[in-house]
N, C-alpha and C positions, 0 to 999 in steps of 0.2 A: 509631672500631670497630674491636674486637677484632680478632686475626690468627684468619681461620679457616685451622683444618687438616684438610685431605681426608683423611687417613687415621690409623689409632690411631697414639698417640703412645706410643712405646715405650722407658722409661727404662732398660731392661735393669737393673733392683733398685738402680738409684739412688734416693737421697732428693729430695725435693722438698721446697725449703728456701723459707722466707720466703713461703709461698704463701698466698692466700684464697679461701675458696670467693665466689663470685659470690653478691654480697649484692642482695637485691629485697625489696620489701614485700609485702606480703600478696596485694593488687592485682594485683600486678606477676606475681608466681609464678603467680597463678590465670589470668591473661590467658596465659600462655606456649604458644603454639601447637602442637599435635601431641609433648607432650614424651614419651620414652621411659624405660621401666622404669629403675629405677637411677641417673634422674637425680637432680644434690642441687642445693640454694640454700639461703642463709641469710635467715630469717625477719626482716627487722629491725624492722618491726611487733612481730612477737611476741616478738622473739631466743630463736629457736629455731631449730636445724637440720632441714630438712625432704629427703625423700628422695619420689621419686614410685615408686608399688607396682605400676601400669599400669593402676591404674582412677581414684587421687586423688591428694594431696598430703598427705603424712604427717609429722607432728613426731617425732621420735628419742625424745621425751619428753614424759610428759604424765602430770598429777596425778590424783587420785581422791577421794571423799570421802563420807559416810554422812550418812541424813536422819534430822535429829534429832525435828522435828515437822512436825507436817500441820494445818492449819488452816481451817475451812470460812468461806464467806462467802453469803449469801442465804440460798438453800433449803437448799444444803448444808451439812449440818453435820457435824463431826469430835471426835470424844473426845480427838485431842493426842498428842503422845506420838510413841516410833517405831513403834508398833504401831497405829494410829488405827483408829478402826471410823468409816465414812462412811456418811450417810444424809441422803436428799431428803424435804423436807416435801411434804405433798399440797398442789395449787393450790386455790384458794380465787377470788372476785370480788375480792380483795382483794390476796392475795399470789400471787408465780408460784411452779410447784412441778410434781409430777408429778400428771397423770390421765388419768381412764379414759377409754373409747371407749363411744358407747353408738349403735346402729342405729334406736332408738323414735323414735315421732315423736307420742307423747303423755305421755313424762316430762316434770317441771318441774322438774328438780334444776338446781340451780345448780353445782355439782361434778364432772360430767359432760361431754365433749366431744361434739358431736354428728360423725359420720362421715358418709362422701361419700352414702354409703346412705340415710341417713335425711334428707338435705338434697335428693337425686332424688325420693323418693316425695313431700316435701314440696312439690317442684316440679311432679310429675306431675298432683299432684290439684289444684293449682291452673290449670294450665294447661287443664285438661278442664273448667272453668266456662266459662259465655258471662257478660259484665259486663254487655252492655246491645247492642239494635239500636237504630240511628237511622238516620231516612231520611239519604241522599246527597246527593240533591236533591229539587227541587219537583214532579217526575212519580213519587216514590215515595213512599207511604202507609203508616205502621207503625202498626198497634193491636195489641190484645190487653193482657196484661201483659209483665212483665220475662221473667219463666220459659216463656210461651208466646206468642211475641207473632206478628202477623198483619201481610202485606207484601201490597199492591198494586201495580201500577202501570197509571197512565191512559192512555188511547188516543191514538196518535198523529194529530194533523192537521196544516195549513199551517202551521199556528203552532206546535206544542205536539210537541214529541219524545215518543214512546209507543211501545206497542206497537199492531201494523199488522197487517190480514188482507190476504192474497194473491189475484192475480187472472190468469188467462190470459187474459182479452179483450184485442181490438185495437181494441174500439171504444167502451168506456166511458169516461164524461169524469168519473168520480167522483172528490174530491180527497181520498176515504179511503182509498182502496184503494192495494196496491202490486205492481209488476207483476212479472211470474215470468219465469226466462230462455227459456221457451215464448213468452211474447207478445212478448219482443224480440227471437227468431230469426225468427218471423214478419215483423214488421214490418221486420227487416233483409234477410229473401229476398225481400221486395215489391221492397226501396229496388236490392237488387243487380241485379235483373232488367230497372232503366231503364237508359237512354243518360245517360251523364255528358258537360259540357260539355270533359272536356278528353279526348274518345272520337275516333279519327281516322273517316274514312269508311268504312274497312274493317268496322265493327263494323253498318254499313248493308246494304241490298241493293245487289247489283253498279249503276255506273251507266256509262253509254257517254260516250265524247267528247261527241258530237253534243249528248247529254243536259246534259252539263256546260256545253259552249258555248251551250244555251239559255239558262242561268242567269246568265252571267260576262257585265255588261256593258260592260267596255272590253278584249275581247280585241282583240289584236292579230296581223297576219303570217298566214302563210298555211301548209298542212301539216296534218300528223294532230292536233299539239296546240302552242300554241305561245301563251305567258301573258304576254311581255315583249318590248320592241324593243331588248333584249341579253341575250339566252336562253343559257344554258352550254348547249351540243352535246356531245353524245358520238358519236363516229366518224361524221363529217358530213361529205357531198361535196359539195364548195365550187367542183368544176369545175376546167378546166384555167387557169392565168395567161395572160391573152393580152398585157400589156404588157411592156416591158423590165427591169421591176423591182417589189419589193414591198413597200411601206412601212406598216408597222403604228405605229399611235399609243400602244398601249397593250404591255404583257408578253406575250413569245413563247415559251412552255414545249412544248418537244419530247420526248414521252414515246417513242421509239423506242430500237430496240437499237444502230442504226448512223448518226451523221448524217456525212453527206459533204459537204465545201464546197470548188468547184473553182474554186477564186481564186488569184491571184498572189500577192495580199498580202491579207491580215487585218488588220483595225486594229481595236482597243478603248479606249474611250474609258476603262473604268474600270481603276485601276494596282493592281487586285488579282485574281489570275486561279485560281478554286479549282476543285480536280479531286476526284474521288470525294467530292462532296458530296451523301451521302445521308442520310437521316431520322437515321440511329445509327449515325456512323463512328465506327470501330476500327482501330487498328494492323494487326490481322491482314487486313482489309478492303484496307486503303491498301498492302500486300504488292503491291509490281511498279508501282504509281503511278508516273508522272513524263512525262517527254518522250521521244519517239525521231525522231532525225533519219534518214531512210532515205540510205545510201551504198551501196556496194560491200559494206559491213557496216553495221551499224545502230549510229549512237553516241548513247548513250542515258543519261539521269541519270536513275537509280529510284531509290525505296524500297524497302530489304530489311527485312523485319520482324523476319529471326534476329538482323540484326547491331544493329537500332536507328539505321541511320545512312544517309544517302543515297549511291550508290555511281554514280561516273562507268565509265562502259567506255573512256574515254581520257584522254591527258594532261591537265594543268590545267597552262596555262602565263599567269604573270602577268605584268604589263608589270615593267621595274627598277625602276621608284620603288616596286612594289605589296610588300605582304605578308600573311603567313599570320597572323588574329588570335585568339583565343577569347575569349571574353567583353571584349573590349576591348583584349585587352593582347596585344601583337605577342609570337608564340611564334615563328616565321622570317622573314627576308627572304633575297634572293639572297647576302649575305655573312655575316648574322650570325644567331647562336641568343636566344631573349630571355631578357632576367636575371630573368623569374621563373621559366625552366624550370631546376629545383635538382635533380631525379630523371632518372635516365638506367639503361640497361639496357649501355651500352656497354663493350665486352670489351676494346677497346685506342683511346688518343688519342697524337696527336703530340705533339712536345714542351710542356712547361708550361712558360711562361718566367716569370711572376708568378703571385701570389695569396696566398690563406691555406688552410691546412687544417683543414677543419670536418667531416671524413669519421670515421668510425669508426676506432677507434686497431688500428698495424697492429700483425700477429703479429709474435712475434721467430720463427720459421719463414719470416716472408716480410720477414726484416730491418727489423723495427722493435723497439720493447719490449713492445709489447701493453698498455700503460697511457698514461693522460693527463697524470698527475704523474711528478715525478723522484722520488718515494719509490716511488710504483708499479713507476718504470722500474726501480728499484735492487732491489725486491722478485721481478720477474721475470726480471732479468736475473743474482739470483743476489749483489748485492753488500750490505755488511752495512756500517752505521754506527755507532759509537759515541758518546756522548755521556756527559764525568763531570762533575760540578760536588761540590763541599766546601762545606758551612755548618753553622752553631752551631745547636742546637735545645737550645729549653728543655725541661722535662720534660712531657709530653703533649700539645707544641707539633705542629701540622699545616702543613708547607710545601708548594707545589707549586712542583715543576721542569718546565721547559719545557727539552724536547728537540729541538723542531721537527723531527721525523724524517716528519711526516705519517703515522703510522698507529699504530693500536692496537696492532698485532701487536709487542709489544717484550716484551725478559726486561729485567732489572733486578736488581741488589747494590747490596747497604749495608754498608760498613765502618766499624769505628769509627777512632778515633786513632791506634792499635796495629794498624791493616790487617786487624783480627779480623771475621771474616763478623759478620754480626749480623741476626736476623728483624724487619724492622720493619712495620708496617700502611701497603701500598702499594695505594693504588688506580690504574686506569688512567682517568683524569678524560676524555681527549680525545685526537684524533689526534696531536696535540702537546705535551700534559702527564702528568705525575703528581702524586698528591699522596703525599706520605710522612708518617708520624705516628712520633714516638719518643718510649716513654713514656718513657725516662732522658735525663734534659739532656747532652748532647756534643757532640763534633766529629763529624759523619759524612760519607763520600763515599757519593756515589749515583753508580752507574755503570748507562744505558741502552743497549742494542745492539738494532739494529732495521732 
């Protein structure tokens, strides 16, 4: 890679000795990206020096010539010489050449060419003709002549499709007539006025309970209207209980606002007690739900929707061997913070006797280096490290120099065996290496500072 100068190179009117212009093939010159006006290169394909004039690459010298003769071939004829007369022969059915166009649809010429106008006129004339008329099915008959055909369609029946006569009648039994919408609507209206097998009793005249009881053969019980031994009763009056207990063999559903149980102990066999069990439960509907123990002040365990959490009004005191867990992992016991707790907002701690620091780098202003590496610490604290090496280069050889400074932010100088500063092609390859290419063989010393 050639050394790049990032500013103009001013030789102060000194000679540029033993210099060579960049050598490229024609293809390479044309592939130069974004050339600038005045840029030069030597074309090794054409052996000419080229410059870019702002729009194209141009050779500094070019040749010129004179036309001495022009020869025609095929339909083109030439008189030859330096001032030839050029002519084109007429086209025929066997020879290509110049041809005249024609709009005519009646000429029989073999040396004219038809225009789209002539073609369209012929096409339109052909399209206006009727080629023939044929029957598309057995129900259609065609007669007459080709230029004056007659067409007929057979009458429809229950076995043959064809033309048919309409009828408004709702009483005819004809098999050759077709019903009109008027006939269909008359039949539909008559049917709509009749009762359906799916209709409720409400479509008929009002019927009393006594009338219903008279036609029901297995009616049981007493009252206004009872149809079964185990009916569903709405707001029934079952009277006052006379025993000391009430035993139900089925489910008990209480749909009241408040249910009061005056018992010393309530025992429930089920192991899951549901609260707020409504048709469509929501967190908002559950807000404030929970358990309240009456005391001088209420002792509550309640759900608060705003914080999305269970809230206790009193202390929670665990037994000495118990601990707090989250997702099965211990987070806090009487004396230990869980090992999975790695984040904290603590502003002060006691003395840390052992451990490995895995936190963020401590800033220089806080007594740290502000870095996680030795090289970074040196940079942040203003320390500079120098590395030097001397080696022998062959002409055009590239060597890798390992300085191990841990950064690409380095400066470098190259000196020859006489301690003269020279410009070599140096590339910062990695944070620990640079590559140095010397076009001239010799011993050189490379100094890297970082």
